[in-house]
C-alpha positions as a printed NumPy array, in Angstrom:
array([[ 172.38 , -118.395,    1.217],
       [ 172.374, -122.641,   -0.4  ],
       [ 175.941, -122.139,   -2.112],
       [ 178.74 , -120.446,   -0.037],
       [ 180.046, -117.766,   -2.904],
       [ 183.313, -117.551,   -4.523],
       [ 184.714, -114.66 ,   -3.305],
       [ 186.859, -114.636,   -6.793],
       [ 183.486, -114.752,   -8.746],
       [ 182.549, -111.185,   -6.816],
       [ 185.756, -109.196,   -6.281],
       [ 186.912, -108.969,   -9.704],
       [ 188.469, -112.526,   -9.766],
       [ 188.238, -115.614,  -12.729],
       [ 184.404, -115.986,  -13.517],
       [ 183.704, -119.371,  -11.713],
       [ 181.446, -121.459,  -14.284],
       [ 180.749, -124.433,  -12.465],
       [ 177.301, -124.267,   -9.997],
       [ 175.012, -121.474,   -9.359],
       [ 174.719, -119.073,   -6.902],
       [ 171.628, -119.325,   -5.012],
       [ 170.057, -117.278,   -2.444],
       [ 166.699, -118.245,   -0.528],
       [ 164.77 , -116.301,    2.107],
       [ 162.147, -117.372,    4.63 ],
       [ 159.152, -115.733,    5.908],
       [ 158.018, -114.16 ,    8.88 ],
       [ 158.816, -110.251,    9.393],
       [ 161.904, -110.629,   11.679],
       [ 163.255, -113.455,   10.179],
       [ 163.225, -111.52 ,    6.96 ],
       [ 164.844, -108.712,    8.719],
       [ 167.262, -111.127,   10.191],
       [ 168.274, -112.318,    6.609],
       [ 169.085, -108.581,    5.508],
       [ 171.215, -108.308,    8.192],
       [ 173.398, -111.454,    7.207],
       [ 172.998, -110.677,    3.638],
       [ 174.386, -106.807,    4.261],
       [ 177.273, -108.038,    6.032],
       [ 178.529, -110.25 ,    3.214],
       [ 178.006, -107.632,    1.046],
       [ 179.6  , -105.404,    3.119],
       [ 182.456, -107.61 ,    2.551],
       [ 182.204, -108.848,   -0.855],
       [ 182.486, -104.662,   -1.768],
       [ 185.351, -104.133,    0.638],
       [ 187.317, -106.699,   -1.041],
       [ 186.391, -105.17 ,   -4.557],
       [ 187.263, -101.852,   -3.796],
       [ 190.649, -102.811,   -3.114],
       [ 190.453, -103.847,   -5.927],
       [ 189.219, -100.808,   -7.804],
       [ 186.218, -102.65 ,   -8.861],
       [ 182.934, -101.015,   -8.335],
       [ 180.422, -102.305,   -5.539],
       [ 177.829, -104.493,   -6.56 ],
       [ 174.545, -105.195,   -5.823],
       [ 172.899, -108.627,   -4.596],
       [ 170.97 , -109.16 ,   -8.132],
       [ 174.942, -109.026,   -9.411],
       [ 176.037, -111.421,   -7.682],
       [ 173.148, -114.318,   -7.231],
       [ 171.808, -116.199,  -10.227],
       [ 168.933, -117.035,   -8.293],
       [ 166.9  , -115.206,   -5.822],
       [ 164.155, -116.955,   -4.179],
       [ 161.547, -116.338,   -1.084],
       [ 158.179, -116.847,    0.369],
       [ 155.837, -114.622,    2.811],
       [ 158.181, -111.629,    3.56 ],
       [ 160.826, -113.316,    2.079],
       [ 158.897, -114.249,   -1.09 ],
       [ 158.631, -110.05 ,   -0.884],
       [ 162.454, -109.07 ,    0.007],
       [ 163.463, -111.39 ,   -3.119],
       [ 161.371, -109.016,   -5.63 ],
       [ 163.008, -106.215,   -4.368],
       [ 166.565, -107.484,   -4.325],
       [ 166.616, -109.194,   -7.745],
       [ 163.082, -108.038,   -9.949],
       [ 163.731, -104.034,   -8.411],
       [ 167.25 , -104.701,   -7.867],
       [ 167.267, -103.069,   -4.449],
       [ 170.712, -102.737,   -2.701],
       [ 170.565, -104.395,    0.569],
       [ 170.666, -100.644,    2.807],
       [ 167.334, -100.025,    0.543],
       [ 166.116, -102.709,    0.642],
       [ 166.11 , -102.953,    4.76 ],
       [ 164.751,  -99.66 ,    5.089],
       [ 161.915, -100.238,    2.718],
       [ 161.114, -103.731,    4.548],
       [ 160.825, -101.985,    7.433],
       [ 158.622,  -99.269,    6.341],
       [ 156.494, -101.948,    4.529],
       [ 156.08 , -103.971,    8.092],
       [ 154.869, -100.951,    9.638],
       [ 152.492,  -99.873,    7.178],
       [ 151.113, -103.452,    6.677],
       [ 151.068, -104.595,   10.539],
       [ 150.187, -101.365,   11.806],
       [ 146.291, -102.439,   12.136],
       [ 144.938, -105.347,   13.006],
       [ 141.036, -106.845,   12.808],
       [ 140.205, -107.926,   16.415],
       [ 136.98 , -109.728,   15.002],
       [ 138.429, -113.114,   13.367],
       [ 135.647, -114.525,   11.626],
       [ 133.121, -113.11 ,    9.468],
       [ 129.057, -112.619,    9.947],
       [ 128.667, -116.392,    7.775],
       [ 131.878, -118.196,   10.319],
       [ 134.468, -117.749,    7.882],
       [ 138.075, -117.167,    8.934],
       [ 138.423, -113.004,    8.715],
       [ 142.153, -111.757,    7.749],
       [ 143.105, -110.314,   10.535],
       [ 145.394, -107.438,    7.956],
       [ 143.992, -105.154,    5.232],
       [ 144.718, -106.752,    1.78 ],
       [ 144.465, -103.143,    0.251],
       [ 147.147, -101.587,    2.529],
       [ 149.755, -104.22 ,    1.435],
       [ 148.913, -103.673,   -2.416],
       [ 148.953,  -99.876,   -1.985],
       [ 152.227,  -99.809,   -0.353],
       [ 153.384, -102.678,   -2.822],
       [ 152.755, -100.762,   -5.679],
       [ 154.056,  -97.073,   -4.16 ],
       [ 157.408,  -99.822,   -4.063],
       [ 157.303, -100.741,   -7.659],
       [ 156.352,  -97.181,   -9.118],
       [ 160.1  ,  -95.676,   -7.541],
       [ 161.967,  -98.752,   -9.469],
       [ 160.239,  -98.492,  -12.899],
       [ 160.025,  -95.791,  -16.051],
       [ 157.884,  -92.442,  -15.114],
       [ 154.454,  -93.266,  -16.196],
       [ 154.644,  -96.823,  -16.22 ],
       [ 151.585,  -98.548,  -14.028],
       [ 153.018, -100.053,  -11.469],
       [ 149.755, -102.251,  -11.024],
       [ 150.229, -103.733,  -14.592],
       [ 153.772, -104.594,  -14.109],
       [ 155.015, -107.892,  -15.136],
       [ 156.655, -110.162,  -12.585],
       [ 158.486, -111.871,  -16.339],
       [ 158.674, -108.729,  -18.693],
       [ 160.116, -110.688,  -20.969],
       [ 164.026, -109.605,  -21.028],
       [ 166.615, -112.081,  -20.125],
       [ 168.704, -111.078,  -16.851],
       [ 171.56 , -113.364,  -15.04 ],
       [ 169.411, -113.116,  -11.906],
       [ 166.467, -114.928,  -11.798],
       [ 163.923, -114.465,   -9.415],
       [ 160.535, -116.899,   -7.981],
       [ 158.741, -116.645,   -5.05 ],
       [ 156.161, -119.466,   -3.653],
       [ 152.262, -119.202,   -3.054],
       [ 150.41 , -121.845,   -1.476],
       [ 147.511, -122.618,   -3.631],
       [ 144.216, -121.9  ,   -2.564],
       [ 142.253, -125.409,   -4.01 ],
       [ 145.009, -127.915,   -3.391],
       [ 144.443, -130.012,    0.021],
       [ 148.292, -131.461,    0.156],
       [ 149.305, -127.486,    0.737],
       [ 150.98 , -127.884,   -2.992],
       [ 153.099, -124.341,   -3.507],
       [ 152.786, -122.403,   -7.033],
       [ 156.535, -120.621,   -8.307],
       [ 155.86 , -117.585,   -9.61 ],
       [ 158.711, -116.437,  -11.222],
       [ 160.431, -113.363,  -13.159],
       [ 161.717, -116.192,  -15.862],
       [ 160.586, -118.587,  -18.425],
       [ 160.119, -121.853,  -16.753],
       [ 160.975, -125.119,  -18.995],
       [ 157.29 , -126.356,  -18.026],
       [ 154.584, -123.828,  -18.281],
       [ 152.32 , -123.028,  -15.526],
       [ 151.184, -120.368,  -13.639],
       [ 152.262, -117.192,  -13.552],
       [ 153.393, -116.487,  -17.317],
       [ 151.612, -113.003,  -16.722],
       [ 152.03 , -112.518,  -13.556],
       [ 152.455, -108.93 ,  -11.993],
       [ 155.218, -107.952,   -9.631],
       [ 152.664, -106.388,   -7.088],
       [ 150.167, -110.246,   -7.696],
       [ 153.154, -111.874,   -7.6  ],
       [ 154.099, -109.699,   -3.675],
       [ 150.503, -110.054,   -2.526],
       [ 150.451, -113.752,   -3.323],
       [ 153.227, -115.222,   -1.448],
       [ 152.   , -112.962,    1.315],
       [ 148.923, -114.608,    1.691],
       [ 149.142, -116.675,    4.292],
       [ 146.269, -118.177,    5.958],
       [ 144.564, -115.476,    8.258],
       [ 147.091, -112.544,    7.362],
       [ 145.308, -111.408,    4.128],
       [ 143.079, -112.559,    2.299],
       [ 143.562, -114.823,   -0.995],
       [ 144.972, -113.799,   -4.544],
       [ 142.993, -114.632,   -7.847],
       [ 146.575, -114.816,  -10.523],
       [ 145.708, -114.823,  -14.185],
       [ 141.842, -115.156,  -15.44 ]])
């Protein structure tokens, strides 16, 4: 967390108008889970204080102005910020996701042509992500086409980082749920596309094409 939370801000006191509340989430399966448990403790404290004041409980997207992450931290950022999960649901969803996508691993690290081969199945990741999205969008909508930035202005903004495949220096692309001052990649990025892109760590999952 880039800036300590003001308890007044989220427990029913006067709203602070200076500064932003930011949540940054690193990648790595266990690290992601550790971050969620820390956040769970924080949100428990926040909501306990709110309850004592007769206020309703809040979720992370109602507390943070911006949530960002990379790799599995990016997946968590999407679940908390874009899909508006509470921490308990996010923890259970994240644990199930890790168990599903990392269950089977390729034992052959290279292709016949000698190129590096992804160790885990990207199709399983895609299907798992779309199953998660389906539970948090309107019935009948296609989870594969649901946009990360759907045009709605929300208080909590989300971005995930993905490494550009063609960038020799590893310059990251930021895929956002909001309009950026400078136009770039991701204006029509889907939620699933952003999730797959931020997870496409070299040797773990296949590269993903964003846009045309």
